[in-house]
Each structure stands twice: as structure tokens, then as C-alpha cells.
LUMMIFI-316238 format. One record per residue (C-alpha): residue number from 1; residue in one letter; x, z, y. Coordinates in nm, 4 decimals. Layout:
vexvo, base, X, Z, Y
NUM, A, X, Z, Y
...
***
This chain:
vexvo, base, X, Z, Y
1, M, 0.0018, -0.0093, -0.0066
2, Q, 0.1199, -0.0766, 0.3467
3, R, 0.0331, 0.1179, 0.6326
4, Y, -0.0787, -0.0547, 0.9663
5, F, -0.1465, 0.0816, 1.3173
6, V, -0.4007, -0.1086, 1.5017
7, Q, -0.5184, -0.1061, 1.8658
8, V, -0.8580, -0.2023, 1.9539
9, A, -1.0997, -0.1907, 2.2560
10, Y, -1.4807, -0.1495, 2.2529
11, R, -1.7840, -0.1345, 2.4513
12, G, -1.9792, 0.1787, 2.3285
13, T, -2.3142, 0.0985, 2.4607
14, A, -2.4661, -0.0067, 2.1243
15, Y, -2.2873, 0.2504, 1.9006
16, N, -2.3455, 0.6066, 1.8167
17, G, -1.9821, 0.6813, 1.8933
18, W, -1.6637, 0.6152, 1.6860
19, Q, -1.7190, 0.8113, 1.3787
20, S, -1.9081, 0.6845, 1.0853
21, Q, -2.2476, 0.8699, 1.0205
22, P, -2.5625, 0.8107, 0.8378
23, N, -2.8380, 0.6123, 0.9888
24, A, -2.6649, 0.5182, 1.2964
25, P, -2.4411, 0.2335, 1.4010
26, S, -2.0590, 0.3296, 1.4657
27, V, -1.7503, 0.1539, 1.5736
28, Q, -1.5625, 0.2924, 1.2694
29, E, -1.8224, 0.1744, 1.0293
30, T, -1.8304, -0.1709, 1.1904
31, I, -1.4487, -0.2172, 1.1540
32, E, -1.4526, -0.0851, 0.7997
33, R, -1.7203, -0.3340, 0.7086
34, C, -1.4887, -0.6053, 0.8178
35, F, -1.2081, -0.4870, 0.6072
36, S, -1.4288, -0.4446, 0.3101
37, K, -1.5440, -0.8207, 0.3428
38, V, -1.1531, -0.9392, 0.3567
39, F, -1.0811, -0.7456, 0.0270
40, G, -1.3856, -0.8541, -0.1711
41, N, -1.6202, -0.5737, -0.0726
42, T, -1.3654, -0.3141, -0.1801
43, S, -1.3909, 0.0229, 0.0503
44, V, -1.1071, 0.0234, 0.3088
45, P, -1.1132, 0.3434, 0.5055
46, I, -0.9637, 0.3705, 0.8466
47, V, -0.8437, 0.6905, 1.0246
48, G, -0.8926, 0.6881, 1.3996
49, C, -0.7125, 0.8559, 1.6763
50, G, -1.0096, 1.0771, 1.7609
51, R, -1.3680, 1.0451, 1.8119
52, T, -1.5834, 0.9219, 2.1235
53, D, -1.9442, 1.0138, 2.1636
54, A, -2.2490, 0.7761, 2.1693
55, G, -2.2180, 0.5205, 2.4729
56, V, -1.8684, 0.6011, 2.5318
57, H, -1.6162, 0.3098, 2.5864
58, A, -1.2498, 0.2615, 2.4862
59, K, -1.0088, 0.0405, 2.6550
60, S, -0.7584, 0.1308, 2.4336
61, Y, -0.8225, 0.3065, 2.0865
62, F, -0.5819, 0.3326, 1.7892
63, F, -0.6447, 0.3565, 1.4156
64, H, -0.4367, 0.3501, 1.1009
65, V, -0.5301, 0.1805, 0.7890
66, D, -0.3574, 0.1343, 0.4365
67, L, -0.3930, -0.2179, 0.3033
68, P, -0.3308, -0.3262, -0.0624
69, Q, -0.1132, -0.6162, 0.0624
70, V, 0.1216, -0.6915, 0.3090
71, W, -0.0182, -0.8907, 0.6103
72, D, 0.1339, -1.0489, 0.9087
73, E, 0.0220, -0.8300, 1.2117
74, Q, -0.1118, -1.1062, 1.4136
75, H, -0.3115, -1.2292, 1.1188
76, I, -0.4780, -0.8955, 1.0862
77, C, -0.6082, -0.9164, 1.4491
78, F, -0.7077, -1.2774, 1.3844
79, K, -0.9188, -1.1836, 1.1035
80, L, -1.0657, -0.9018, 1.2530
81, N, -1.1774, -1.0804, 1.5805
82, R, -1.3154, -1.3576, 1.3667
83, M, -1.5696, -1.1004, 1.2215
84, L, -1.5999, -0.8351, 1.4658
85, P, -1.8987, -0.8391, 1.7079
86, P, -1.8404, -0.9303, 2.0831
87, D, -1.8283, -0.5883, 2.1891
88, I, -1.5084, -0.4709, 1.9710
89, S, -1.1755, -0.6368, 2.0128
90, A, -0.8793, -0.6173, 1.7911
91, I, -0.5669, -0.6156, 2.0151
92, E, -0.2509, -0.5546, 1.8230
93, A, -0.1304, -0.4525, 1.4781
94, M, 0.2019, -0.3237, 1.3537
95, K, 0.3425, -0.2007, 1.0419
96, V, 0.4265, 0.1891, 1.0395
97, S, 0.5522, 0.4229, 0.7830
98, S, 0.3150, 0.5930, 0.5492
99, E, 0.3732, 0.9257, 0.7226
100, F, 0.2282, 0.7945, 1.0375
101, H, -0.0917, 0.9380, 1.1397
102, A, -0.3098, 0.7911, 1.4180
103, R, -0.4649, 1.1336, 1.5310
104, F, -0.2056, 1.3793, 1.4582
105, H, 0.0763, 1.1844, 1.6165
106, A, -0.0772, 1.1236, 1.9386
107, T, 0.1041, 1.3095, 2.2227
108, K, -0.1262, 1.2468, 2.5223
109, R, -0.4694, 1.1021, 2.5708
110, T, -0.6063, 0.9691, 2.8969
111, Y, -0.9765, 0.9264, 2.9893
112, R, -1.1233, 0.7747, 3.2938
113, Y, -1.4884, 0.8139, 3.4394
114, F, -1.6279, 0.5637, 3.6800
115, L, -1.8756, 0.6238, 3.9506
116, H, -2.0284, 0.4139, 4.2070
117, Q, -2.2147, 0.4783, 4.4967
118, H, -2.3919, 0.1562, 4.5835
119, K, -2.6368, 0.0013, 4.3423
120, D, -2.4904, -0.2577, 4.1429
121, P, -2.6496, -0.4241, 3.8372
122, F, -2.3141, -0.5563, 3.7171
123, Q, -2.1871, -0.1892, 3.6460
124, L, -2.4986, -0.0668, 3.4757
125, D, -2.3679, 0.0578, 3.1519
126, Q, -1.9942, 0.0957, 3.2465
127, S, -2.0186, 0.3248, 3.5625
128, W, -2.2630, 0.5913, 3.6824
129, Y, -2.4534, 0.5209, 3.9891
130, F, -2.4703, 0.8321, 4.2053
131, Q, -2.6125, 0.8026, 4.5563
132, Q, -2.5409, 1.1215, 4.7068
133, P, -2.2387, 1.1789, 4.9380
134, L, -1.9499, 1.3481, 4.7837
135, D, -1.6468, 1.5295, 4.9293
136, F, -1.3739, 1.3859, 4.7101
137, S, -1.0979, 1.5636, 4.8965
138, A, -1.2625, 1.8866, 4.7781
139, M, -1.3070, 1.7434, 4.4127
140, N, -0.9439, 1.6526, 4.4038
141, A, -0.8288, 2.0074, 4.5223
142, A, -1.0677, 2.1519, 4.2505
143, A, -0.9141, 1.9161, 3.9877
144, Q, -0.5819, 2.0512, 4.0406
145, R, -0.7247, 2.3875, 3.9157
146, L, -0.7383, 2.2211, 3.5835
147, L, -0.3674, 2.1586, 3.5436
148, G, -0.1562, 2.3471, 3.2847
149, T, -0.2319, 2.5097, 2.9464
150, K, -0.5590, 2.7034, 2.9230
151, D, -0.8629, 2.7877, 2.7349
152, F, -1.1238, 2.5076, 2.8256
153, G, -1.3986, 2.6709, 2.6334
154, S, -1.6399, 2.6454, 2.9363
155, F, -1.6235, 2.2843, 2.9203
156, S, -1.6780, 2.2430, 2.5496
157, K, -1.9801, 2.1530, 2.3588
158, L, -2.1382, 2.4550, 2.1782
159, H, -2.0949, 2.5012, 1.8145
160, T, -1.7954, 2.2811, 1.7447
161, V, -1.5523, 2.3384, 1.4677
162, V, -1.2187, 2.3712, 1.6171
163, K, -0.9255, 2.6203, 1.5567
164, T, -0.8749, 2.6669, 1.9452
165, N, -0.9990, 2.5645, 2.2731
166, I, -0.6544, 2.5578, 2.4332
167, C, -0.5577, 2.2312, 2.5845
168, T, -0.2711, 2.1349, 2.8195
169, V, -0.3918, 1.9123, 3.1188
170, F, -0.1071, 1.6902, 3.2538
171, H, -0.3032, 1.5043, 3.5178
172, A, -0.6425, 1.5188, 3.6876
173, E, -0.7229, 1.3018, 4.0052
174, W, -1.0112, 1.1113, 4.1581
175, T, -0.9067, 0.7563, 4.2842
176, Q, -1.0934, 0.5038, 4.4951
177, T, -1.0940, 0.1259, 4.4294
178, D, -1.2888, -0.1233, 4.6207
179, D, -1.6307, -0.0712, 4.4994
180, Q, -1.6004, 0.2594, 4.3041
181, W, -1.4344, 0.6052, 4.2392
182, Y, -1.2786, 0.6902, 3.8967
183, F, -1.1651, 1.0398, 3.7698
184, E, -0.8618, 1.0123, 3.5441
185, I, -0.7557, 1.3089, 3.3231
186, S, -0.4732, 1.3362, 3.0737
187, A, -0.4147, 1.6059, 2.8212
188, N, -0.2521, 1.6708, 2.4939
189, R, -0.5993, 1.7137, 2.3453
190, F, -0.9652, 1.7198, 2.4486
191, L, -1.2615, 1.9157, 2.3263
192, R, -1.6104, 1.7696, 2.2473
193, N, -1.7907, 1.6789, 2.5731
194, M, -1.4903, 1.8288, 2.7712
195, V, -1.4382, 1.5332, 3.0137
196, R, -1.7982, 1.4706, 3.0959
197, A, -1.8580, 1.8503, 3.1439
198, I, -1.5525, 1.8539, 3.3881
199, V, -1.6744, 1.5616, 3.5793
200, G, -2.0206, 1.7226, 3.6194
201, T, -1.8563, 2.0288, 3.7588
202, L, -1.6410, 1.8508, 4.0027
203, I, -1.9505, 1.6687, 4.1120
204, E, -2.1013, 2.0091, 4.2026
205, V, -1.7838, 2.0811, 4.4059
206, G, -1.8228, 1.7596, 4.5879
207, L, -2.1866, 1.8163, 4.6658
208, G, -2.0896, 2.1732, 4.8247
209, N, -2.2583, 2.3575, 4.5377
210, L, -1.9311, 2.5115, 4.3972
211, S, -1.6235, 2.6077, 4.5694
212, I, -1.2655, 2.5025, 4.4600
213, D, -1.2055, 2.8668, 4.3819
214, D, -1.5200, 2.8665, 4.1387
215, I, -1.3195, 2.6328, 3.9000
216, D, -1.0821, 2.9096, 3.8175
217, A, -1.3865, 3.1576, 3.7503
218, I, -1.5520, 2.8953, 3.5267
219, I, -1.2235, 2.8579, 3.3222
220, E, -1.1735, 3.2263, 3.2820
221, A, -1.5287, 3.2790, 3.1772
222, K, -1.4861, 3.0567, 2.8587
223, D, -1.8656, 3.0153, 2.8777
224, R, -2.0215, 2.6585, 2.8742
225, G, -2.3116, 2.8203, 3.0630
226, Q, -2.0771, 2.8665, 3.3677
227, A, -2.0024, 2.4928, 3.4050
228, A, -2.2322, 2.2148, 3.5310
229, V, -2.4488, 1.9830, 3.3337
230, S, -2.2454, 1.6921, 3.1715
231, V, -2.2588, 1.3580, 3.3240
232, P, -2.3840, 1.0530, 3.1455
233, A, -2.1744, 0.8918, 2.8766
234, H, -2.1689, 0.5431, 2.9805
235, G, -1.9197, 0.6012, 3.2610
236, L, -1.6629, 0.7286, 3.0392
237, F, -1.3814, 0.5447, 2.8983
238, L, -1.0922, 0.6413, 2.6623
239, W, -0.8243, 0.4699, 2.8716
240, D, -0.4866, 0.5331, 2.6803
241, I, -0.3238, 0.7080, 2.4051
242, A, 0.0599, 0.7947, 2.4112
243, Y, 0.2675, 0.7947, 2.0867
244, P, 0.6486, 0.8664, 2.0886
245, F, 0.7371, 0.5529, 1.9063
246, L, 0.5342, 0.3445, 2.1406
247, S, 0.7133, 0.4892, 2.4509
248, E, 1.0311, 0.3792, 2.2826
249, K, 0.9459, 0.0186, 2.2692
***
């Protein structure tokens, strides 16, 4: 068996997230079905770098797969793209050692959340339309309180099975483009629903309903009830994943 590391991008609108689940379409299931057709309806499981929720998109997502024969890397992407629906694209594939793990060997993950404040039908399912004026300077000041190694339990979906809520946030910042804003956050790991809960809380700062200092109190509380409501999923993109061997290329 040869292990391959594959980069894909997908528009999550039609899927109930990355992870396979009964009675709901997923990105993982869709890709596995393609591999199964290539190898005569044999089950070919893939292992992703993490999970994304229903409606969340990915500009750059990685998985590894063990194939029963050696393939040219470009041919893998060619085969997948011939079979995948238009909302999933195979970008690159490469051979890796059997010890490589797409999830456990990732060192940094980056998400972007997109928000626009002027009605635009062309951003309908890839950016959140939010009309009310926001103080983005205050939101950026509040975002700096997220940096470092902390317990982010206040921003985690309840009743998830994880060993710890400790994450290290490397970067958190709002940036304006021509027609929208986006919030970019990078960390070693993320909890379920963490980015959307953080964005919702920063929005409350931008509206003047929370102060910058309130962010510290919310983090210290380790209580999901202290943070704001999560923002809609369709504005969220998994933007990038860092691996040591990729940075060396």
C-alpha cells in the first residue's frame, strides 16, 4: 500500500460537513465514493485533517489515503476531478511515508470568516450579510485578547468529546477588502464551533454590547453561556493547514 497526501477545496453549501455520517451527504463520503469506483467498488477510506461543520467551506483541506497500487500524483487528481461534483476540487497529491497522518501532523490551522455590509446576491452563501455598523478597531483590539495558550471552553460547542479545551492562538485579526471584511484566526487546534462563537462574540464588541475587557472575563469563565451566539456557517472557510514538511518545500 502506498500512502498519498491529497489537497482539495470544496464549497460546503450542499454538505453536512466533512465527516461521513448516516443519512446526510458529506465531503468525505463523496470523495471515498470516487476512490471506490476507481478500485472496483472496493472500500477506500480517507483520513482528513479535521472536521468542518455543515455549510462550512474549505479553500485548502488535506487528507491521506492508502492506495493498493502506486499512482502518478497528477493522475490521482485527474481521476478525482473527472468524477467529483463541481463543488469539490482535487488540487494536488503527493506520496508520503506510511507514518504520516493528515490530522496529527498538522502544526497550524487557519480559518477566515467573511462578512459583507452591503447586500450582494453574489456573496449569498460564502459571506454573511450584516447591515449594522461595527467598530472594527474595537473588534481588533478584542481579538488580541485571544492570543496565546488558553482554555477556550467558553467558545466550544457543548458536550463534545475532547481531552482538553486548551488551544494556542497565533494570530487573530479583522481585515478589510474592497467589498467586505474577513476575520482570520490561526491556532494549533480548534474546538467544535470555536471560530463561529469567537466571531459572534467579537461582533458584540463591534456593536458596543461587550467591552474589550469582557473578552478576558469570557475566556476565564470557561462557560459557553458567557460568549455570544455563533454566527452562520456559510461565511466560514478553512483557509490553510501548515505541515512541517510542506514548509520545507
